[in-house]
C-alpha positions in Angstrom: 152.9 105.5 54.8 155.0 105.2 51.1 157.9 106.7 51.0 156.7 110.2 49.4 159.6 112.9 48.2 157.4 116.0 48.4 156.6 117.5 52.2 154.0 119.8 50.6 151.8 115.9 49.3 153.3 114.5 52.6 151.5 117.4 54.7 148.4 117.1 52.9 148.0 113.6 53.2 149.2 114.0 57.3 146.7 116.2 57.2 143.6 114.7 55.7 144.6 111.6 57.9 144.8 113.7 61.5 140.5 115.2 60.3 139.3 112.0 59.2 140.8 110.1 62.4 138.9 112.5 64.8 135.5 112.7 62.3 135.7 109.1 63.0 136.0 108.6 66.9 133.0 111.3 67.1 131.1 109.6 65.3 132.5 106.0 67.2 131.6 107.7 70.2 128.0 108.7 69.4 126.5 106.2 68.7 127.1 104.3 72.0 126.3 107.5 73.6 122.5 107.3 71.6 122.1 103.8 72.1 122.6 104.9 76.0 120.1 107.9 75.4 117.5 105.6 74.0 118.1 102.6 76.2 117.3 105.0 78.9 114.0 106.5 78.3 112.4 103.0 77.2 113.4 102.2 81.2 111.6 105.3 81.7 109.1 104.6 79.4 108.4 101.1 80.7 108.3 102.3 84.7 105.0 104.2 83.5 103.2 101.6 81.8 101.0 99.7 84.1 101.1 95.8 85.2 99.1 93.6 83.0 96.3 91.7 84.5 96.0 87.5 83.5 92.6 87.1 82.5 91.1 84.0 84.3 90.3 82.5 80.7 94.7 82.5 80.5 94.7 81.1 84.1 92.1 78.1 83.4 93.6 77.4 79.9 97.1 76.9 81.7 96.1 74.7 84.3 94.0 72.6 81.7 
């Protein structure tokens, strides 16, 4: 930090930096938690989906 002459100004700058750092860390931790929860919900939803049965026309086309 640049050399600030007045202690009141220095204290104000440190308070702003401390507050913004805490908020940035909270947001940075919240994003992976939300992504993990969305992935978990998607995996639970996929377990309940029925298996897709291939149609006969697709099997015939694949064999030539």
